[in-house]
Structure formats: structure tokens, C-alpha cells
C-alpha positions in Angstrom: 6.2 -33.8 -13.6 3.4 -32.9 -12.0 5.1 -32.0 -8.6 7.3 -29.7 -10.8 4.1 -27.7 -12.2 2.7 -27.5 -8.7 6.0 -26.1 -7.4 6.4 -23.7 -10.2 2.6 -22.4 -9.6 3.4 -22.2 -5.9 6.6 -20.1 -6.5 4.9 -17.7 -8.6 2.0 -17.1 -6.4 4.6 -16.4 -3.5 6.5 -13.8 -6.0 3.4 -12.1 -6.6 2.6 -11.5 -3.2 4.5 -8.0 -2.8 4.3 -7.0 -6.6 3.6 -3.5 -7.2 1.0 -2.5 -9.9 2.8 -1.7 -13.3 2.7 2.0 -12.6 5.1 1.4 -9.6 7.2 -0.8 -11.0 10.9 0.0 -10.3 10.2 2.0 -7.3 11.5 0.6 -4.0 8.8 0.3 -1.2 9.2 1.7 2.3 7.8 -0.5 5.0 5.7 1.3 7.9 4.1 0.0 10.6 1.0 1.9 11.9 -0.8 0.3 15.0 -1.2 -3.3 14.0 -1.0 -2.9 10.5 2.4 -3.3 8.2 2.3 -1.5 4.7 4.9 -1.3 2.0 4.4 2.2 0.6 5.6 3.0 -2.8 5.5 7.0 -3.9 5.7 8.0 -7.7 4.5 10.8 -9.9 2.4 12.2 -7.0 0.7 9.2 -6.5 1.0 6.4 -3.5 0.5 2.8 -3.1 0.2 1.0 0.2 0.1 -2.7 0.5 -0.8 -4.2 3.6 1.4 -7.1 4.3 0.2 -8.7 7.7 -2.7 -10.8 8.5 -5.8 -9.0 10.3 -8.7 -10.8 11.5 -11.6 -9.5 9.2 -10.0 -6.5 8.4 -12.3 -3.3 8.4 -11.8 -0.9 5.5 -12.3 2.2 7.4 -9.7 1.2 10.1 -7.1 0.0 7.5 -7.7 3.2 5.2 -6.7 5.6 8.2 -3.8 3.7 8.8 -2.6 3.6 5.4 -3.1 7.2 5.0 -0.9 7.7 8.0 1.8 5.6 6.2 1.7 7.3 2.9 1.7 10.7 4.7 4.8 9.5 6.9 6.8 8.3 3.7 5.8 11.0 1.2 5.8 14.0 3.4 2.7 15.4 1.3 -1.0 15.5 2.1 -3.3 13.4 0.6 -5.8 14.9 -1.8 -9.1 15.1 -0.5 -11.6 12.2 -1.9 -8.7 10.2 -3.6 -7.9 7.5 -1.1 -9.3 4.3 -2.6 -9.2 0.7 -2.4 -9.7 -2.4 -0.2 -8.3 -3.5 3.1 -5.1 -4.9 1.3 -4.5 -2.5 -1.4 -4.9 1.5 -1.0 -3.8 4.1 -3.4 -4.1 8.0 -3.2 -3.2 11.1 -4.8 -0.6 13.4 -3.3 -0.6 17.2 -2.8 3.2 17.7 -2.1 2.7 21.6 -2.3 0.6 21.6 0.5 1.5 22.2 4.1 -1.5 20.6 5.6 -0.5 17.1 6.5 -3.6 16.2 7.9 -4.5 12.4 7.0 -8.2 11.9 5.7 -10.2 9.3 7.2 
């Protein structure tokens, strides 16, 4: 019985690895590779969510955030609202300005 419980916990943990936050449920991700980072990017209602999927040794948020911003602008075709990029080396969110023609990615 303990073995079945342990397998169930393991399966739940694996299923949660690429689960979007509640606000992005129902949106399909677009997989993007930027340099050495692989992201699943989801866009919904003027917001973006980038989830880094690959392993990186001691990832630095400043490097990962720049790569995530590039992935988000490639997928959305929109500029990122200045100061809205937030998160950690795995999970990055941003507000989008799709009316802007300036697609520079903030760093």
C-alpha cells in the first residue's frame, strides 16, 4: 500500500512540472529556445508567462530574465511594459503592450 501511495505522489509531482498558473489555464504553450534556455511561453489577456524547462547550473536571474523577455516578445509580437518583468530563474511574468511598435526587450 505504501508503494502505491509513493507512486501516486511521484506522478502528481511530475504532472505539476509544466502546469500553468490559474490565470493561464486553457492556454497552450509555445516552446522557445533562447541561447541555452528553453521556455514554455503562454500569452493571455495582455499578460505573458514564461516557464524555464531546462536545467541550468546556478541560473542567474539577470541572464534568465533577459532570455525570457526575448522569448515572450518572439511569441507575443508585443513589447513588454517597462518594469513589469518579474519572477525568478524558473517562472517569469510580464505585462504586454501590443499597441506599441517598439519591440525592444527590457533587461
